[in-house]
C-alpha positions in Angstrom: 86.6 108.4 143.9 87.1 104.7 144.9 84.7 104.4 147.8 81.7 102.4 148.8 79.2 102.3 151.6 78.4 99.0 153.3 77.2 97.6 156.6 79.4 95.6 159.0 78.1 92.1 159.8 76.2 92.3 163.1 77.5 90.2 166.0 76.8 92.4 169.0 73.4 93.8 169.8 74.2 96.3 172.6 75.0 99.9 173.4 78.6 100.9 173.8 80.4 102.9 176.4 82.3 106.0 175.3 83.8 108.5 177.7 81.4 107.4 180.4 78.2 107.8 178.5 76.2 105.3 176.4 75.9 105.8 172.7 73.3 104.2 170.5 74.9 102.2 167.6 72.5 103.9 165.2 74.1 107.3 165.9 77.5 106.1 164.8 79.2 106.1 161.4 82.5 104.7 160.3 85.4 105.3 157.9 87.6 102.3 156.9 91.0 102.8 155.3 94.7 103.2 155.7 95.4 105.6 158.6 98.4 107.7 159.6 98.8 110.2 162.5 101.3 111.5 165.0 100.9 110.6 168.7 104.1 112.5 169.8 106.7 114.9 168.6 109.2 113.0 166.3 111.7 115.8 166.9 112.1 114.8 170.5 110.7 111.3 170.8 113.4 109.4 169.0 111.1 107.5 166.6 113.2 108.5 163.6 116.1 106.4 164.9 114.3 103.4 163.5 114.8 104.8 160.0 118.5 104.1 160.4 117.9 100.5 161.6 117.3 98.2 158.7 115.5 95.7 160.9 113.0 98.2 162.2 110.1 96.9 160.0 107.5 96.0 162.6 104.8 98.7 162.5 103.4 97.6 165.8 106.7 98.7 167.5 105.8 102.3 166.6 102.7 102.3 168.8 104.5 103.8 171.8 106.6 106.1 169.6 105.6 109.1 167.6 103.9 107.7 164.5 100.8 105.5 164.4 100.1 103.7 161.1 97.2 101.3 160.7 97.2 99.6 157.2 93.5 98.6 157.6 91.8 100.8 160.2 88.4 101.8 161.4 87.5 105.3 162.5 84.2 105.4 164.3 82.4 108.8 164.5 79.8 110.1 166.8 78.3 113.6 166.2 81.5 114.9 164.6 83.9 113.4 167.2 86.1 110.3 167.3 84.3 107.6 169.2 86.7 104.8 168.5 89.8 104.1 166.4 92.0 101.1 165.7 92.5 98.1 163.5 89.5 97.1 161.6 89.9 93.5 162.6 89.9 94.4 166.3 86.9 96.8 166.1 84.5 95.6 163.4 82.6 93.1 165.6 81.8 95.8 168.2 79.7 97.8 165.8 76.8 95.9 164.2 75.1 97.6 161.2 77.6 100.5 161.2 77.2 102.6 158.1 80.7 102.5 156.7 82.5 104.5 154.0 85.5 102.5 152.7 88.6 104.0 151.1 90.5 100.8 150.3 93.3 102.5 148.3 93.6 105.8 150.0 95.7 107.2 152.9 93.7 109.0 155.6 95.4 111.5 157.9 94.2 114.2 160.3 93.3 117.5 158.6 96.2 119.8 157.9 96.8 122.9 160.0 98.2 126.2 158.5 99.2 128.6 161.3 99.8 131.8 159.3 98.3 133.2 156.1 96.6 136.3 154.8 93.2 136.0 153.1 93.2 139.6 151.7 96.3 138.7 149.7 94.7 135.7 147.9 94.2 137.6 144.6 97.8 139.0 144.6 99.7 135.7 144.8 102.6 135.6 142.3 103.1 139.4 142.4 106.5 139.9 140.8 109.8 141.3 141.8 110.1 142.8 145.3 111.3 142.0 148.8 109.2 142.5 151.9 109.0 146.2 152.5 108.7 147.2 148.8 106.3 144.3 148.2 104.0 145.6 151.0 103.9 149.1 149.5 103.6 148.1 145.9 101.2 145.2 146.1 99.8 144.4 149.5 98.6 147.7 150.8 96.7 148.6 147.5 95.1 145.2 147.4 94.0 145.3 151.1 92.2 148.7 150.6 89.6 146.9 148.5 88.4 145.0 151.6 86.6 148.1 152.8 83.8 146.8 150.6 81.9 144.1 152.6 80.7 142.3 149.4 84.3 142.0 148.1 85.5 140.8 151.4 82.7 138.1 151.5 83.5 137.0 147.9 87.2 136.5 148.7 86.5 134.9 152.1 84.4 132.2 150.5 86.9 131.5 147.7 89.7 131.4 150.3 87.9 128.9 152.6 87.1 126.7 149.6 90.8 126.7 148.7 91.7 125.6 152.2 89.3 122.7 152.0 90.4 121.8 148.4 94.0 121.5 149.7 93.1 119.5 152.8 93.6 122.3 155.3 91.0 122.1 158.0 92.3 124.6 160.6 94.0 128.0 159.9 95.3 131.1 161.7 94.6 134.0 159.3 95.3 137.7 159.0 92.2 139.7 157.9 92.5 143.3 156.8 92.3 146.5 158.9 88.6 146.7 158.3 86.3 145.0 160.9 84.0 143.9 158.1 86.8 141.8 156.6 86.9 139.8 159.9 83.1 139.3 159.9 83.3 138.1 156.3 85.9 135.4 157.0 84.4 134.2 160.3 81.0 133.9 158.5 82.6 131.9 155.7 84.3 129.6 158.1 81.3 129.2 160.3 79.1 128.2 157.4 81.5 125.2 156.8 82.1 124.5 160.5 85.8 125.2 160.0 88.2 125.7 162.8 89.6 129.2 162.1 91.4 131.9 164.0 91.5 135.5 162.6 91.6 139.1 163.7 91.5 142.7 162.5 94.8 144.0 161.5 96.0 146.8 163.9 98.0 149.4 161.9 98.1 153.1 162.9 101.3 154.3 161.1 103.5 153.7 158.1 100.7 152.6 155.7 98.5 154.4 153.2 95.9 156.7 154.9 93.0 154.5 153.7 94.4 151.5 155.7 95.2 153.3 159.0 93.2 153.0 162.1 94.1 154.6 165.5 95.2 153.0 168.7 91.8 153.6 170.2 89.7 152.6 167.2 91.7 149.4 166.8 91.2 148.5 170.5 87.4 149.2 170.3 86.9 147.4 167.0 88.9 144.4 168.2 87.0 144.3 171.5 83.6 144.2 169.6 84.8 141.5 167.3 86.1 139.4 170.2 82.8 139.7 172.0 80.9 138.7 168.8 83.0 135.8 167.5 85.6 134.4 169.9 84.6 131.0 171.1 81.6 130.8 168.9 81.3 127.4 167.3 84.9 126.6 166.2 86.1 130.2 165.8 88.9 132.0 167.7 90.1 135.5 167.7 93.7 136.8 167.4 94.8 140.3 168.4 96.7 141.2 165.2 99.2 144.1 165.1 100.6 143.7 161.6 104.2 144.1 162.7 106.0 146.4 165.1 106.8 149.1 162.5 103.1 149.7 161.6 102.0 150.1 165.2 102.7 153.0 167.6 103.7 152.3 171.2 100.2 153.3 172.2 98.6 150.7 169.9 100.9 148.0 171.1 99.9 148.9 174.7 96.3 148.6 173.9 96.9 145.3 172.1 98.4 144.0 175.4 95.3 145.3 177.2 93.1 143.2 174.9 95.2 140.1 175.8 94.8 140.9 179.5 91.0 141.4 179.2 90.5 138.3 177.1 93.0 135.7 178.2 92.0 133.0 175.7 92.5 135.1 172.6 95.7 134.8 170.6 98.4 137.3 169.6 99.3 136.9 165.9 102.0 139.0 164.3 105.3 139.0 162.3 108.8 138.8 163.7 112.2 139.0 162.2 111.4 138.3 158.5 113.7 140.6 156.6 117.0 142.3 157.4 115.8 145.7 156.2 112.8 145.2 158.5 115.1 144.5 161.5 117.0 147.7 160.8 113.8 149.7 160.6 112.6 148.2 163.9 115.8 149.2 165.6 115.4 152.7 164.3 111.8 152.9 165.5 112.4 151.3 168.9 116.0 152.3 169.8 115.7 151.3 173.4 114.9 147.6 172.7 117.5 144.9 172.8 116.0 143.0 169.8 113.0 142.7 167.6 111.4 140.2 170.0 112.2 142.5 172.9 109.9 145.2 171.3 107.0 142.9 171.7 108.1 141.7 175.1 108.3 145.2 176.5 104.6 145.6 175.6 103.7 142.2 177.2 102.9 140.6 173.8 105.2 137.6 174.2 103.0 134.9 175.8 102.1 131.2 175.4 99.3 132.2 173.1 101.5 134.3 170.7 102.1 133.2 167.1 105.1 134.8 165.5 105.4 134.4 161.7 108.8 133.8 160.0 111.4 134.3 162.8 114.3 133.9 160.4 116.9 136.2 161.9 116.5 135.5 165.6 119.4 135.4 168.1 119.8 132.5 170.5 118.5 134.8 173.2 115.3 135.3 171.3 114.9 131.6 170.6 115.3 130.9 174.3 112.8 133.5 175.2 110.2 132.0 172.8 110.9 128.6 174.4 110.6 129.9 177.9 107.1 131.3 177.3 105.9 128.4 175.1 105.1 130.8 172.2 104.7 129.5 168.6 106.7 130.0 165.4 105.0 129.9 162.0 107.6 128.4 159.5 106.8 130.0 156.1 109.2 128.5 153.6 107.5 129.3 150.3 107.1 132.9 151.3 110.7 133.2 152.6 112.0 131.9 149.3 109.7 134.0 147.2 110.6 137.3 148.9 114.2 136.4 149.4 113.9 136.8 153.2 116.2 134.0 154.3 116.3 130.5 155.8 114.5 129.6 159.0 116.7 127.6 161.4 114.4 124.7 162.3 117.3 122.9 164.1 117.7 125.8 166.5 114.0 126.0 167.1 113.6 122.3 167.8 116.9 121.6 169.5 117.1 119.4 172.5 116.3 121.4 175.6 114.6 124.2 173.7 112.0 122.6 171.4 109.8 125.6 170.6 106.3 125.0 169.2 106.6 125.2 165.4 103.9 124.9 162.8 104.0 125.0 159.0 102.4 128.0 157.3 101.7 128.8 153.6 101.7 132.6 154.2 99.5 133.3 151.2 99.9 135.6 149.3 103.7 136.0 149.6 103.6 132.2 149.9 103.1 130.6 146.5 100.6 127.8 147.3 97.7 126.9 149.5 99.0 123.4 149.5 100.6 122.3 152.8 102.3 119.5 150.8 104.1 122.1 148.7 104.9 124.0 151.9 106.4 120.9 153.5 108.5 120.2 150.4 110.0 123.7 150.6 110.6 123.3 154.3 112.7 120.3 153.5 114.8 122.3 151.1 115.2 125.1 153.7 116.7 122.6 156.0 118.9 121.0 153.3 120.4 124.4 152.4 121.6 124.6 156.0 122.9 121.0 156.0 120.0 119.9 158.2 117.6 117.1 157.5 113.8 117.0 158.1 112.4 113.5 158.0 109.0 112.9 156.3 107.5 112.3 159.8 108.8 115.5 161.2 107.3 117.4 158.3 104.1 115.6 158.8 104.1 116.4 162.5 104.6 120.2 161.7 101.4 120.4 159.7 99.2 118.2 162.0 99.8 117.6 165.7 102.7 120.2 165.8 100.3 122.8 164.3 97.6 121.9 166.8 100.1 122.2 169.7 101.2 125.6 168.4 97.6 126.8 168.5 96.9 125.2 171.9 94.3 123.0 170.1 95.9 119.6 170.6 93.0 118.6 172.9 90.6 119.1 170.0 92.5 118.3 166.8 95.8 117.1 165.4 95.4 113.3 165.5 92.9 110.5 165.8 92.8 110.3 169.6 89.4 109.4 171.1 87.1 112.3 171.7 88.8 114.7 169.3 87.0 116.5 166.5 86.9 114.4 163.3 88.7 116.6 160.8 90.6 114.4 158.3 91.8 114.2 154.7 91.7 111.3 152.3 94.8 111.2 150.1 95.4 109.6 146.7 99.1 108.7 146.5 98.7 108.0 142.8 96.9 111.2 141.9 99.1 112.1 138.9 100.8 110.0 136.3 104.2 110.7 137.9 103.0 109.8 141.4 101.4 106.6 140.1 104.7 105.7 138.4 106.7 106.6 141.5 104.3 104.7 143.8 103.1 101.5 142.0 101.2 98.8 143.8 99.3 98.8 147.2 99.9 101.1 150.1 102.9 100.2 152.3 103.0 97.6 155.0 106.4 98.5 156.6 107.7 101.6 158.3 110.5 102.1 155.7 108.0 101.9 152.8 105.7 104.2 154.6 108.5 106.8 155.1 109.3 106.6 151.4 105.6 106.9 150.3 104.9 109.8 152.6 107.9 111.7 151.4 106.9 111.2 147.8 103.5 112.6 148.7 105.0 115.7 150.4 107.3 116.4 147.4 105.2 115.4 144.4 101.7 116.0 145.8 99.4 119.0 145.7 95.6 119.8 145.7 95.2 117.0 143.1 96.2 114.5 145.8 93.2 115.4 147.9 90.3 112.9 147.3 88.1 114.3 150.2 88.2 116.7 153.1 86.1 116.0 156.2 85.1 118.6 158.8 83.6 117.3 162.0 82.9 114.0 160.3 81.1 115.6 157.4 82.6 115.6 153.9 83.1 119.3 152.8 85.2 118.7 149.7 85.1 115.9 147.2 87.5 115.8 144.2 84.9 114.1 142.0 
């Protein structure tokens, strides 16, 4: 890795003010490099209009738009949080003797956010030949039964978390298995690395193998205990997790809603409208409901803290309802391609006047990669197949600040705003021979060049592009 540690030339000899409290210079560390983050939503903020304007080459004009790009920046860290951020030339003299790590030829972005994936399915990625319902019965349910063994759950959890870090993912919303021990194992693995992670025990009391079934009451009691043990501890959050409507009885969905009422800061995480056969099954099981989303709505499960994965076959009424309550959609393109489920309509979800919270999601193990870069590249193709266009900056937003907003964590993560937690990734845009051939020379200095380089990273990049992953200012993965 091309990095070095040095000291800034001292010119000031004083303490600095930060958020109203004094901080000793000796407590601070710094990262110097090329920085990119989102400060607004490029779907609604109009920043992409400049891509059509050939004279829009002044990076500073983007400062009040959606994208912030600093070709030579300084990120000052204090106890895992962002103390200061800006151009190196403007900040260097404020911080005498700052211990500095310099990445002169790397791009630094906020950590990536994956808002829907299944850690028990890690070992069954690339399972051949089925669509959703048969795939669950043939592959998923047999695999998840092995998570009754706490040692196996811990082994997979540790591998899973390391894969997230290796791919630059620093926050994730994750399905565990039906067994409470599978939740304990994943929370413990995340806690050991100070990772921001949301998970929960799958609730499933029908239409699954006997070894995977709970009951409405046991699911409620197990979830309650897990919430009391883990939710809000360190950087961990709990999600009430009915797998999807067909595998929960009405009684179980009622008790899921009771958990949301008792613990207002937990999440609801489930699947919605992924597969046409699934939709027909839901209609058969819940004949009085107007739609798939209406099933959840009738049980008070559609809230601002609900995360709905897939949402491919939604009506306009359902899109409007999700917008009204400020719920989130997990866009899972690699999974939707792999299982032949369909094409998510990002244009409807992010249309003017609706603008639902949407985050990208790998959906491992129906999804085919832990890499959010690969996920973004497939999201671009989903849009293209519907004669829609996703810009590089819109894709970047979906897996950074957009993901943070979807999880109600934008006050903590998602960009380099002062006071936020210092989760970030160092990228090598020349990590492979093809990428080096595609991107010769130094990092870009104009907005148009930046757009081109970012898009090439999204399309050609993968885990090899990650030089380092930092969690709360501490390096947790190094490619060397």
